[in-house]
KOLKE-243018 format. One record per residue: residue number from 1; z, x, y of N, C-alpha, C in turn; residue in three letters; chain. Coordinates in pm, 1 decimal. Atoms other than C-alpha are relative to their C-alpha. Layout:
BEGIN
num NUM, n_w Z, n_u X, n_v Y, ca_w Z, ca_u X, ca_v Y, c_w Z, c_u X, c_v Y, residu ALA, chaine A
...
END
This chain:
BEGIN
num 1, n_w -39.0, n_u 41.6, n_v -133.3, ca_w -7392.5, ca_u -2042.8, ca_v -3606.5, c_w 151.9, c_u -15.5, c_v 4.7, residu MET, chaine A
num 2, n_w -145.2, n_u 8.4, n_v -4.7, ca_w -7029.6, ca_u -2005.1, ca_v -3495.3, c_w 46.7, c_u -142.5, c_v 25.8, residu PRO, chaine A
num 3, n_w -57.3, n_u 132.2, n_v -21.5, ca_w -6806.7, ca_u -2309.3, ca_v -3503.3, c_w 36.9, c_u -15.7, c_v 145.8, residu LYS, chaine A
num 4, n_w -36.4, n_u 28.7, n_v -138.4, ca_w -6762.6, ca_u -2468.2, ca_v -3165.0, c_w 144.6, c_u -48.6, c_v 0.7, residu LYS, chaine A
num 5, n_w -140.0, n_u 38.4, n_v -10.1, ca_w -6398.5, ca_u -2492.5, ca_v -3072.5, c_w 12.6, c_u -126.3, c_v 84.8, residu ARG, chaine A
num 6, n_w -19.2, n_u 117.4, n_v -84.1, ca_w -6264.5, ca_u -2817.1, ca_v -2932.8, c_w 31.7, c_u 44.0, c_v 142.9, residu PRO, chaine A
num 7, n_w -20.9, n_u -35.4, n_v -139.8, ca_w -6269.1, ca_u -2808.6, ca_v -2554.6, c_w 143.2, c_u -32.7, c_v 41.3, residu SER, chaine A
num 8, n_w -134.4, n_u 28.6, n_v -48.6, ca_w -5926.8, ca_u -2774.1, ca_v -2397.4, c_w -5.9, c_u -95.7, c_v 118.7, residu PRO, chaine A
num 9, n_w -8.6, n_u 89.2, n_v -116.2, ca_w -5811.6, ca_u -3018.4, ca_v -2130.2, c_w -22.0, c_u 83.8, c_v 125.3, residu LYS, chaine A
num 10, n_w 32.3, n_u -71.7, n_v -123.4, ca_w -5960.4, ca_u -2903.7, ca_v -1799.8, c_w 27.3, c_u -90.0, c_v 119.4, residu ARG, chaine A
num 11, n_w -22.6, n_u 74.1, n_v -124.2, ca_w -5896.9, ca_u -3004.1, ca_v -1440.6, c_w -120.1, c_u -87.0, c_v 36.3, residu ARG, chaine A
num 12, n_w 121.3, n_u 77.7, n_v -25.4, ca_w -6258.1, ca_u -3121.3, ca_v -1415.6, c_w -107.2, c_u 45.2, c_v -97.6, residu SER, chaine A
num 13, n_w 111.4, n_u -35.4, n_v 87.5, ca_w -6587.6, ca_u -3112.8, ca_v -1602.7, c_w -95.9, c_u 98.8, c_v 62.1, residu GLY, chaine A
num 14, n_w 87.4, n_u -93.4, n_v -70.2, ca_w -6739.4, ca_u -2870.9, ca_v -1351.9, c_w -12.7, c_u 130.9, c_v -79.6, residu CYS, chaine A
num 15, n_w 17.3, n_u -125.9, n_v 72.8, ca_w -6891.5, ca_u -2564.7, ca_v -1527.4, c_w 69.0, c_u 118.7, c_v 69.2, residu PRO, chaine A
num 16, n_w -68.8, n_u -108.8, n_v -70.3, ca_w -6756.2, ca_u -2333.7, ca_v -1255.5, c_w 150.7, c_u -7.8, c_v -24.3, residu LEU, chaine A
num 17, n_w -141.6, n_u 16.0, n_v 29.4, ca_w -6409.0, ca_u -2477.5, ca_v -1310.7, c_w 32.7, c_u 52.9, c_v -139.6, residu ASN, chaine A
num 18, n_w -23.5, n_u -49.6, n_v 136.7, ca_w -6438.0, ca_u -2405.2, ca_v -1684.5, c_w 2.3, c_u 152.8, c_v -1.0, residu ALA, chaine A
num 19, n_w 3.5, n_u -146.9, n_v -7.5, ca_w -6533.0, ca_u -2043.8, ca_v -1607.7, c_w 125.8, c_u 55.1, c_v 64.7, residu SER, chaine A
num 20, n_w -118.2, n_u -47.9, n_v -71.4, ca_w -6247.8, ca_u -2002.2, ca_v -1362.6, c_w 126.1, c_u -17.7, c_v -83.8, residu VAL, chaine A
num 21, n_w -118.2, n_u 21.7, n_v 83.3, ca_w -5994.8, ca_u -2152.2, ca_v -1600.8, c_w 9.1, c_u 101.9, c_v -113.2, residu GLU, chaine A
num 22, n_w -1.0, n_u -99.2, n_v 107.9, ca_w -6098.5, ca_u -1906.5, ca_v -1873.5, c_w 13.6, c_u 141.9, c_v 56.0, residu ILE, chaine A
num 23, n_w 12.7, n_u -138.2, n_v -48.1, ca_w -6170.1, ca_u -1595.4, ca_v -1662.7, c_w 55.1, c_u 22.2, c_v 139.7, residu LEU, chaine A
num 24, n_w -34.0, n_u -2.0, n_v -141.4, ca_w -6010.0, ca_u -1666.1, ca_v -1327.1, c_w 104.0, c_u 98.9, c_v 46.8, residu GLY, chaine A
num 25, n_w -95.3, n_u -98.9, n_v -48.5, ca_w -5752.1, ca_u -1392.7, ca_v -1320.1, c_w -57.5, c_u 140.1, c_v -16.4, residu ASP, chaine A
num 26, n_w 57.8, n_u -134.7, n_v 1.1, ca_w -5821.2, ca_u -1027.6, ca_v -1254.7, c_w 19.2, c_u 71.2, c_v -132.3, residu ARG, chaine A
num 27, n_w -27.0, n_u -75.7, n_v 122.0, ca_w -5663.8, ca_u -904.0, ca_v -1576.7, c_w -100.4, c_u -31.3, c_v -109.3, residu TRP, chaine A
num 28, n_w 99.0, n_u 34.9, n_v 102.8, ca_w -5899.8, ca_u -1094.5, ca_v -1805.3, c_w -132.2, c_u 69.8, c_v 26.8, residu SER, chaine A
num 29, n_w 126.2, n_u -65.7, n_v -34.8, ca_w -6202.5, ca_u -962.4, ca_v -1619.2, c_w 8.1, c_u 151.3, c_v -17.6, residu LEU, chaine A
num 30, n_w -13.7, n_u -145.2, n_v 15.5, ca_w -6067.0, ca_u -606.3, ca_v -1620.5, c_w 6.1, c_u 40.2, c_v -147.3, residu LEU, chaine A
num 31, n_w -0.7, n_u -26.8, n_v 144.3, ca_w -6000.1, ca_u -622.4, ca_v -1995.0, c_w -142.7, c_u -4.4, c_v -53.5, residu ILE, chaine A
num 32, n_w 140.0, n_u 11.5, n_v 43.1, ca_w -6357.4, ca_u -739.9, ca_v -2051.2, c_w -79.8, c_u 119.4, c_v 50.7, residu ILE, chaine A
num 33, n_w 68.8, n_u -117.9, n_v -55.9, ca_w -6484.7, ca_u -464.7, ca_v -1819.0, c_w 29.1, c_u 124.0, c_v -84.1, residu ARG, chaine A
num 34, n_w -37.2, n_u -118.6, n_v 76.6, ca_w -6290.4, ca_u -201.0, ca_v -2011.8, c_w -62.2, c_u -0.2, c_v -138.7, residu ASP, chaine A
num 35, n_w 64.1, n_u 8.4, n_v 131.2, ca_w -6429.0, ca_u -325.0, ca_v -2341.8, c_w -150.2, c_u 24.7, c_v 12.0, residu MET, chaine A
num 36, n_w 144.4, n_u -3.1, n_v -15.0, ca_w -6783.5, ca_u -358.3, ca_v -2214.6, c_w -51.1, c_u 135.9, c_v 48.3, residu MET, chaine A
num 37, n_w 50.3, n_u -122.3, n_v -62.4, ca_w -6819.7, ca_u -43.6, ca_v -2005.1, c_w 68.6, c_u 126.9, c_v -48.8, residu LEU, chaine A
num 38, n_w -75.3, n_u -119.2, n_v 40.6, ca_w -6551.3, ca_u 191.9, ca_v -2131.3, c_w 20.1, c_u 9.8, c_v -150.5, residu ARG, chaine A
num 39, n_w -12.4, n_u -2.5, n_v 145.7, ca_w -6554.2, ca_u 98.3, ca_v -2498.9, c_w 142.2, c_u -11.5, c_v -50.2, residu GLY, chaine A
num 40, n_w -138.8, n_u 14.3, n_v 42.9, ca_w -6180.8, ca_u 22.4, ca_v -2510.2, c_w 6.8, c_u -100.3, c_v -114.2, residu PHE, chaine A
num 41, n_w -13.8, n_u 89.3, n_v 114.8, ca_w -6076.3, ca_u -134.2, ca_v -2838.1, c_w 144.1, c_u -13.7, c_v -45.7, residu ARG, chaine A
num 42, n_w -139.6, n_u 4.8, n_v 45.8, ca_w -5701.6, ca_u -73.6, ca_v -2871.1, c_w 93.2, c_u -42.3, c_v 113.3, residu SER, chaine A
num 43, n_w -102.9, n_u 43.2, n_v -94.7, ca_w -5393.6, ca_u -215.0, ca_v -2702.3, c_w 42.5, c_u 117.4, c_v 87.6, residu TYR, chaine A
num 44, n_w -41.8, n_u -119.9, n_v -73.7, ca_w -5291.0, ca_u 137.7, ca_v -2602.1, c_w -102.2, c_u 37.7, c_v 107.5, residu LYS, chaine A
num 45, n_w 103.2, n_u -33.4, n_v -98.7, ca_w -5624.2, ca_u 202.2, ca_v -2428.4, c_w 8.3, c_u -92.9, c_v 121.2, residu GLU, chaine A
num 46, n_w -12.0, n_u 94.8, n_v -111.7, ca_w -5583.9, ca_u -114.5, ca_v -2220.3, c_w 122.2, c_u 32.7, c_v 86.0, residu PHE, chaine A
num 47, n_w -122.1, n_u -34.3, n_v -74.1, ca_w -5230.0, ca_u -14.3, ca_v -2124.7, c_w -19.3, c_u 122.9, c_v 87.2, residu LEU, chaine A
num 48, n_w 18.9, n_u -124.7, n_v -73.2, ca_w -5351.2, ca_u 325.5, ca_v -2007.3, c_w -108.0, c_u -8.1, c_v 108.1, residu GLU, chaine A
num 49, n_w 99.2, n_u 16.6, n_v -105.6, ca_w -5622.9, ca_u 184.7, ca_v -1779.8, c_w 68.1, c_u 18.9, c_v 135.0, residu SER, chaine A
num 50, n_w -64.0, n_u -37.5, n_v -125.7, ca_w -5564.8, ca_u 288.4, ca_v -1420.2, c_w 51.9, c_u -115.9, c_v 82.8, residu TYR, chaine A
num 51, n_w -58.2, n_u 113.2, n_v -73.0, ca_w -5485.0, ca_u -64.6, ca_v -1301.1, c_w 143.2, c_u -29.8, c_v -43.7, residu GLU, chaine A
num 52, n_w -138.1, n_u 9.8, n_v 48.8, ca_w -5162.4, ca_u -47.9, ca_v -1505.3, c_w 46.8, c_u -142.4, c_v -26.2, residu ARG, chaine A
num 53, n_w -40.4, n_u 133.9, n_v 38.9, ca_w -5137.1, ca_u -390.0, ca_v -1666.2, c_w 134.4, c_u 4.7, c_v -73.3, residu ILE, chaine A
num 54, n_w -129.1, n_u 10.1, n_v 68.8, ca_w -4788.9, ca_u -490.7, ca_v -1782.2, c_w -23.3, c_u -46.5, c_v -144.0, residu ALA, chaine A
num 55, n_w 18.6, n_u 31.0, n_v 142.0, ca_w -4743.9, ca_u -526.8, ca_v -2159.5, c_w 0.1, c_u -150.3, c_v -26.3, residu THR, chaine A
num 56, n_w -5.0, n_u 144.7, n_v 25.1, ca_w -4650.0, ca_u -895.2, ca_v -2144.8, c_w -126.9, c_u -70.2, c_v 48.8, residu ASN, chaine A
num 57, n_w 123.3, n_u 59.2, n_v -52.0, ca_w -4955.8, ca_u -979.8, ca_v -1932.9, c_w -117.3, c_u 37.8, c_v -89.7, residu ILE, chaine A
num 58, n_w 107.3, n_u -43.6, n_v 89.4, ca_w -5185.6, ca_u -773.3, ca_v -2155.1, c_w 0.0, c_u -82.7, c_v -128.3, residu LEU, chaine A
num 59, n_w -8.4, n_u 77.0, n_v 124.3, ca_w -5061.4, ca_u -946.3, ca_v -2469.7, c_w -45.0, c_u -144.2, c_v 22.3, residu ALA, chaine A
num 60, n_w 37.9, n_u 137.6, n_v -31.1, ca_w -5101.9, ca_u -1288.0, ca_v -2305.3, c_w -150.8, c_u -12.6, c_v 21.2, residu ASP, chaine A
num 61, n_w 143.2, n_u 10.1, n_v -28.2, ca_w -5455.2, ca_u -1220.9, ca_v -2177.7, c_w -83.1, c_u 24.8, c_v -124.6, residu ARG, chaine A
num 62, n_w 73.3, n_u -23.6, n_v 124.6, ca_w -5570.9, ca_u -1077.2, ca_v -2510.7, c_w 3.1, c_u -124.9, c_v -88.3, residu LEU, chaine A
num 63, n_w -10.7, n_u 124.0, n_v 78.7, ca_w -5441.2, ca_u -1390.4, ca_v -2687.3, c_w -91.6, c_u -108.6, c_v 57.1, residu ARG, chaine A
num 64, n_w 82.8, n_u 103.1, n_v -62.6, ca_w -5615.8, ca_u -1616.9, ca_v -2435.1, c_w -149.2, c_u 28.8, c_v -18.7, residu LYS, chaine A
num 65, n_w 141.2, n_u -35.6, n_v 18.5, ca_w -5945.8, ca_u -1426.4, ca_v -2455.0, c_w -44.0, c_u -24.5, c_v -143.8, residu LEU, chaine A
num 66, n_w 33.2, n_u 27.0, n_v 139.7, ca_w -5934.5, ca_u -1450.9, ca_v -2832.6, c_w -6.7, c_u -151.5, c_v -25.4, residu GLU, chaine A
num 67, n_w -0.9, n_u 145.3, n_v 17.9, ca_w -5847.0, ca_u -1822.5, ca_v -2820.9, c_w -126.7, c_u -63.9, c_v 56.2, residu ALA, chaine A
num 68, n_w 122.3, n_u 53.2, n_v -60.0, ca_w -6150.9, ca_u -1882.8, ca_v -2599.7, c_w -126.8, c_u 58.8, c_v -62.2, residu HIS, chaine A
num 69, n_w 116.9, n_u -54.4, n_v 69.4, ca_w -6379.4, ca_u -1684.3, ca_v -2831.2, c_w -73.2, c_u 109.0, c_v 76.1, residu GLY, chaine A
num 70, n_w 59.9, n_u -108.5, n_v -77.9, ca_w -6446.7, ca_u -1404.3, ca_v -2579.5, c_w 13.5, c_u 132.7, c_v -75.6, residu ILE, chaine A
num 71, n_w -23.1, n_u -119.8, n_v 80.2, ca_w -6296.9, ca_u -1136.1, ca_v -2804.0, c_w 43.4, c_u -42.0, c_v -139.8, residu ILE, chaine A
num 72, n_w -47.6, n_u 20.6, n_v 136.2, ca_w -6211.4, ca_u -1102.8, ca_v -3168.9, c_w 86.9, c_u 119.5, c_v -37.6, residu THR, chaine A
num 73, n_w -85.4, n_u -109.6, n_v 45.8, ca_w -5957.9, ca_u -890.5, ca_v -3353.5, c_w -21.5, c_u 24.4, c_v -147.9, residu THR, chaine A
num 74, n_w -1.4, n_u -36.7, n_v 141.9, ca_w -5951.7, ca_u -706.5, ca_v -3680.2, c_w 107.1, c_u 106.8, c_v -17.5, residu GLU, chaine A
num 75, n_w -100.5, n_u -102.8, n_v 29.0, ca_w -5695.7, ca_u -484.4, ca_v -3846.0, c_w -64.6, c_u 137.5, c_v 2.9, residu ARG, chaine A
num 76, n_w 47.0, n_u -138.0, n_v -1.5, ca_w -5735.3, ca_u -113.0, ca_v -3786.4, c_w 2.9, c_u 51.4, c_v -144.1, residu ASN, chaine A
num 77, n_w 2.4, n_u -45.8, n_v 139.4, ca_w -5849.4, ca_u 29.0, ca_v -4123.5, c_w 93.0, c_u 118.7, c_v -26.3, residu PRO, chaine A
num 78, n_w -85.7, n_u -116.9, n_v 21.6, ca_w -5646.4, ca_u 347.5, ca_v -4071.2, c_w 148.1, c_u -30.6, c_v 22.7, residu SER, chaine A
num 79, n_w -138.6, n_u 40.8, n_v -22.5, ca_w -5328.7, ca_u 164.3, ca_v -3961.1, c_w 2.1, c_u -152.0, c_v 12.6, residu ASP, chaine A
num 80, n_w 5.7, n_u 145.3, n_v 6.3, ca_w -5306.2, ca_u -199.9, ca_v -4064.7, c_w 96.0, c_u -72.1, c_v 92.1, residu GLY, chaine A
num 81, n_w -92.6, n_u 63.2, n_v -95.1, ca_w -5023.2, ca_u -262.9, ca_v -3817.5, c_w -65.0, c_u -21.4, c_v 136.0, residu ARG, chaine A
num 82, n_w 65.8, n_u 5.7, n_v -130.7, ca_w -5262.4, ca_u -218.3, ca_v -3525.8, c_w -126.9, c_u -84.2, c_v -7.1, residu LYS, chaine A
num 83, n_w 121.8, n_u 80.6, n_v -9.6, ca_w -5546.8, ca_u -439.0, ca_v -3408.8, c_w -107.6, c_u 75.8, c_v 76.0, residu LEU, chaine A
num 84, n_w 116.5, n_u -48.6, n_v -74.1, ca_w -5894.2, ca_u -345.7, ca_v -3293.1, c_w -62.5, c_u -122.4, c_v 65.3, residu ILE, chaine A
num 85, n_w 57.2, n_u 110.4, n_v -76.7, ca_w -6038.4, ca_u -570.0, ca_v -3022.1, c_w -148.5, c_u 25.1, c_v 21.1, residu TYR, chaine A
num 86, n_w 145.0, n_u -8.4, n_v -20.5, ca_w -6410.6, ca_u -642.3, ca_v -2993.0, c_w -46.8, c_u -120.5, c_v 78.4, residu SER, chaine A
num 87, n_w 63.7, n_u 112.0, n_v -67.4, ca_w -6624.1, ca_u -854.7, ca_v -2767.2, c_w -81.4, c_u -79.5, c_v -100.6, residu LEU, chaine A
num 88, n_w 86.9, n_u 86.3, n_v 79.7, ca_w -6792.9, ca_u -1149.5, ca_v -2932.0, c_w -133.7, c_u -12.6, c_v 73.2, residu THR, chaine A
num 89, n_w 127.4, n_u 26.5, n_v -68.8, ca_w -7145.9, ca_u -1259.1, ca_v -2850.0, c_w 26.0, c_u -75.6, c_v 130.2, residu ALA, chaine A
num 90, n_w -38.1, n_u 73.5, n_v -120.6, ca_w -6986.6, ca_u -1501.1, ca_v -2601.7, c_w 54.2, c_u 94.9, c_v 106.0, residu LYS, chaine A
num 91, n_w -54.7, n_u -98.9, n_v -93.1, ca_w -6800.9, ca_u -1208.6, ca_v -2445.7, c_w -106.7, c_u 89.5, c_v 58.9, residu GLY, chaine A
num 92, n_w 105.2, n_u -89.1, n_v -50.2, ca_w -7104.7, ca_u -983.4, ca_v -2419.2, c_w -95.2, c_u -75.5, c_v 91.8, residu ILE, chaine A
num 93, n_w 82.5, n_u 79.5, n_v -91.0, ca_w -7289.7, ca_u -1269.1, ca_v -2252.3, c_w 55.1, c_u 0.0, c_v 142.8, residu ASP, chaine A
num 94, n_w -56.4, n_u -14.4, n_v -135.0, ca_w -7060.1, ca_u -1200.9, ca_v -1955.2, c_w -53.4, c_u 124.2, c_v 71.5, residu LEU, chaine A
num 95, n_w 51.7, n_u -122.7, n_v -61.9, ca_w -7241.5, ca_u -870.1, ca_v -1889.9, c_w -76.1, c_u -27.5, c_v 129.3, residu ALA, chaine A
num 96, n_w 69.8, n_u 24.9, n_v -127.6, ca_w -7478.5, ca_u -1018.4, ca_v -1629.9, c_w 94.2, c_u -49.3, c_v 110.7, residu PRO, chaine A
num 97, n_w -96.2, n_u 50.6, n_v -98.7, ca_w -7187.0, ca_u -1194.2, ca_v -1458.3, c_w 78.3, c_u 116.4, c_v 61.5, residu VAL, chaine A
num 98, n_w -75.4, n_u -114.4, n_v -50.9, ca_w -6980.5, ca_u -875.9, ca_v -1431.2, c_w -89.3, c_u 93.6, c_v 80.5, residu LEU, chaine A
num 99, n_w 95.4, n_u -84.0, n_v -72.9, ca_w -7289.2, ca_u -682.8, ca_v -1321.1, c_w -21.1, c_u -54.0, c_v 141.1, residu THR, chaine A
num 100, n_w 18.6, n_u 60.0, n_v -132.5, ca_w -7348.8, ca_u -926.2, ca_v -1035.1, c_w 126.5, c_u 11.5, c_v 84.2, residu GLU, chaine A
num 101, n_w -125.2, n_u -16.2, n_v -74.6, ca_w -6981.8, ca_u -907.1, ca_v -938.7, c_w 12.9, c_u 142.2, c_v 54.6, residu MET, chaine A
num 102, n_w -0.7, n_u -139.8, n_v -45.2, ca_w -7008.3, ca_u -527.0, ca_v -918.8, c_w -92.3, c_u 16.0, c_v 120.0, residu VAL, chaine A
num 103, n_w 97.0, n_u -12.7, n_v -109.9, ca_w -7317.5, ca_u -550.8, ca_v -699.7, c_w 47.2, c_u -74.3, c_v 125.6, residu LEU, chaine A
num 104, n_w -51.2, n_u 75.5, n_v -114.5, ca_w -7160.7, ca_u -816.4, ca_v -477.8, c_w 109.2, c_u 78.8, c_v 71.4, residu TRP, chaine A
num 105, n_w -110.0, n_u -76.1, n_v -60.5, ca_w -6844.5, ca_u -610.0, ca_v -423.0, c_w -51.9, c_u 125.4, c_v 69.1, residu ALA, chaine A
num 106, n_w 55.3, n_u -122.0, n_v -59.1, ca_w -7046.1, ca_u -293.8, ca_v -358.3, c_w -74.1, c_u -29.3, c_v 129.4, residu ALA, chaine A
num 107, n_w 73.3, n_u 37.2, n_v -120.0, ca_w -7249.5, ca_u -479.5, ca_v -98.2, c_w 87.2, c_u -49.0, c_v 114.1, residu GLY, chaine A
num 108, n_w -85.3, n_u 61.3, n_v -101.6, ca_w -6953.0, ca_u -627.2, ca_v 85.9, c_w 134.8, c_u 67.4, c_v 18.9, residu HIS, chaine A
num 109, n_w -130.7, n_u -65.5, n_v -5.9, ca_w -6651.6, ca_u -403.1, ca_v 23.5, c_w -17.7, c_u 150.6, c_v -14.8, residu GLU, chaine A
num 110, n_w -2.1, n_u -145.0, n_v 18.6, ca_w -6566.0, ca_u -35.4, ca_v 31.5, c_w 52.2, c_u 26.5, c_v -141.0, residu ASP, chaine A
num 111, n_w -38.2, n_u -18.6, n_v 139.8, ca_w -6564.3, ca_u 49.4, ca_v -339.0, c_w -31.7, c_u 140.9, c_v -47.3, residu THR, chaine A
num 112, n_w 26.3, n_u -129.0, n_v 63.7, ca_w -6556.9, ca_u 357.4, ca_v -556.1, c_w -104.7, c_u -21.2, c_v -109.4, residu ALA, chaine A
num 113, n_w 93.3, n_u 1.5, n_v 112.0, ca_w -6772.5, ca_u 434.7, ca_v -860.7, c_w -141.6, c_u -37.8, c_v 43.3, residu ASN, chaine A
num 114, n_w 135.5, n_u 23.6, n_v -48.6, ca_w -7095.2, ca_u 439.5, ca_v -666.4, c_w -104.9, c_u 40.7, c_v -102.7, residu GLN, chaine A
num 115, n_w 93.3, n_u -38.5, n_v 106.5, ca_w -7256.6, ca_u 605.5, ca_v -968.5, c_w -37.2, c_u -121.9, c_v -83.6, residu GLU, chaine A
num 116, n_w 26.6, n_u 123.1, n_v 74.2, ca_w -7220.4, ca_u 278.1, ca_v -1160.2, c_w -88.5, c_u -93.6, c_v 81.8, residu LEU, chaine A
num 117, n_w 77.7, n_u 87.5, n_v -87.4, ca_w -7356.1, ca_u 82.5, ca_v -863.9, c_w -145.6, c_u 46.3, c_v 5.7, residu VAL, chaine A
num 118, n_w 137.0, n_u -52.5, n_v -5.9, ca_w -7659.6, ca_u 311.0, ca_v -833.6, c_w -73.3, c_u -21.3, c_v -132.3, residu ARG, chaine A
num 119, n_w 60.0, n_u 20.4, n_v 131.7, ca_w -7722.8, ca_u 287.7, ca_v -1207.9, c_w -46.8, c_u -145.1, c_v -16.2, residu LEU, chaine A
num 120, n_w 36.5, n_u 141.4, n_v 9.6, ca_w -7722.2, ca_u -91.3, ca_v -1192.5, c_w -115.5, c_u -32.1, c_v 94.8, residu ILE, chaine A
num 121, n_w 103.6, n_u 28.5, n_v -99.3, ca_w -7932.3, ca_u -103.0, ca_v -874.9, c_w -135.6, c_u 58.4, c_v -40.0, residu GLN, chaine A
num 122, n_w 124.3, n_u -65.3, n_v 39.4, ca_w -8190.1, ca_u 135.2, ca_v -1019.7, c_w -80.6, c_u -87.7, c_v -94.8, residu LYS, chaine A
num 123, n_w 68.5, n_u 85.6, n_v 96.8, ca_w -8272.4, ca_u -93.9, ca_v -1312.1, c_w 103.7, c_u -86.1, c_v -70.8, residu ASP, chaine A
num 124, n_w -103.8, n_u 89.3, n_v 51.7, ca_w -8039.4, ca_u -385.3, ca_v -1375.4, c_w -28.3, c_u -43.2, c_v -143.5, residu LYS, chaine A
num 125, n_w 33.7, n_u 45.7, n_v 135.4, ca_w -8225.5, ca_u -506.6, ca_v -1684.1, c_w 20.6, c_u 110.7, c_v -103.2, residu GLU, chaine A
num 126, n_w -22.2, n_u -112.3, n_v 91.0, ca_w -8215.6, ca_u -160.9, ca_v -1842.8, c_w 150.0, c_u 23.1, c_v -19.9, residu GLN, chaine A
num 127, n_w -145.8, n_u -14.1, n_v 9.3, ca_w -7843.2, ca_u -135.3, ca_v -1765.2, c_w 56.5, c_u -104.3, c_v -96.3, residu PHE, chaine A
num 128, n_w -49.0, n_u 107.5, n_v 86.4, ca_w -7777.4, ca_u -473.5, ca_v -1930.4, c_w -45.1, c_u 19.8, c_v -144.8, residu LEU, chaine A
num 129, n_w 49.0, n_u -26.9, n_v 135.4, ca_w -7993.9, ca_u -379.5, ca_v -2229.9, c_w 83.8, c_u 108.9, c_v -66.9, residu ALA, chaine A
num 130, n_w -82.3, n_u -108.2, n_v 54.6, ca_w -7790.1, ca_u -60.1, ca_v -2274.9, c_w 138.8, c_u -51.5, c_v -38.3, residu ALA, chaine A
num 131, n_w -130.7, n_u 59.1, n_v 31.2, ca_w -7463.1, ca_u -257.2, ca_v -2262.5, c_w -9.7, c_u -80.2, c_v -129.2, residu VAL, chaine A
num 132, n_w 17.7, n_u 81.5, n_v 120.7, ca_w -7593.9, ca_u -500.1, ca_v -2523.4, c_w -26.1, c_u 87.2, c_v -123.0, residu ARG, chaine A
num 133, n_w 28.5, n_u -90.9, n_v 111.1, ca_w -7722.6, ca_u -212.9, ca_v -2740.3, c_w 128.5, c_u 66.1, c_v -50.5, residu GLN, chaine A
num 134, n_w -128.6, n_u -59.7, n_v 40.6, ca_w -7380.7, ca_u -40.4, ca_v -2738.0, c_w 85.2, c_u -101.4, c_v -74.7, residu ARG, chaine A
num 135, n_w -76.2, n_u 105.3, n_v 65.2, ca_w -7220.4, ca_u -371.2, ca_v -2829.2, c_w -53.5, c_u -24.4, c_v -141.2, residu TRP, chaine A
num 136, n_w 60.1, n_u 24.1, n_v 131.2, ca_w -7465.1, ca_u -427.6, ca_v -3118.0, c_w 33.1, c_u 113.8, c_v -96.5, residu ALA, chaine A
num 137, n_w -32.8, n_u -115.1, n_v 84.9, ca_w -7406.2, ca_u -75.6, ca_v -3250.7, c_w 146.9, c_u -2.2, c_v -40.6, residu GLU, chaine A
num 138, n_w -143.1, n_u 8.8, n_v 29.8, ca_w -7030.4, ca_u -125.7, ca_v -3229.4, c_w 24.8, c_u -106.8, c_v -106.4, residu GLN, chaine A
num 139, n_w -15.0, n_u 106.7, n_v 98.8, ca_w -7060.4, ca_u -453.1, ca_v -3425.1, c_w -44.1, c_u 47.6, c_v -137.9, residu ARG, chaine A
num 140, n_w 49.6, n_u -50.8, n_v 128.0, ca_w -7263.9, ca_u -279.7, ca_v -3696.4, c_w 101.6, c_u 96.8, c_v -60.1, residu ILE, chaine A
num 141, n_w -101.7, n_u -94.5, n_v 48.9, ca_w -7008.2, ca_u 2.3, ca_v -3723.8, c_w 123.8, c_u -73.0, c_v -47.3, residu ARG, chaine A
num 142, n_w -118.6, n_u 77.1, n_v 36.2, ca_w -6726.9, ca_u -249.6, ca_v -3734.4, c_w -19.4, c_u -69.2, c_v -134.4, residu SER, chaine A
num 143, n_w 26.8, n_u 68.4, n_v 126.8, ca_w -6890.6, ca_u -446.0, ca_v -4017.2, c_w -8.4, c_u 100.5, c_v -115.4, residu MET, chaine A
num 144, n_w 12.6, n_u -102.3, n_v 104.9, ca_w -6953.8, ca_u -122.7, ca_v -4210.2, c_w 137.0, c_u 42.4, c_v -52.6, residu ALA, chaine A
num 145, n_w -136.0, n_u -37.0, n_v 42.5, ca_w -6576.5, ca_u -64.0, ca_v -4224.4, c_w 53.7, c_u -94.5, c_v -106.0, residu ASN, chaine A
num 146, n_w -48.5, n_u 95.2, n_v 99.1, ca_w -6543.2, ca_u -364.4, ca_v -4454.4, c_w -90.5, c_u -11.4, c_v -116.8, residu TYR, chaine A
END
């Protein structure tokens, strides 16, 4: 069982407040999306995402996500100067949250990527199972490198 980190000082004890304080900016959610759905694992991949995050913001959000136990890092076996980012179990547990956010936006806003929306709408549980399966396979491959 992973060690529980001491809780940081929060504005209130409300669970929604805790979520917002950890994930409340768009960049954190987009980084998680890119890891979860696009398989991004390197700093360069995040920089090249079409939302165009600035390097200082990317570095800050990656540090914060790691500090909150949403992601973890390991050295790239082929280039020890670089890091590989992975979602933790806590991070992958955000899959249903992001899925509902996609469905909410698709239902109320003019959005692109209707293929993703249709895939989720067709069978949400199967979609989430596939996300979790990819994550589990990635974890196994990652552990095999050591």
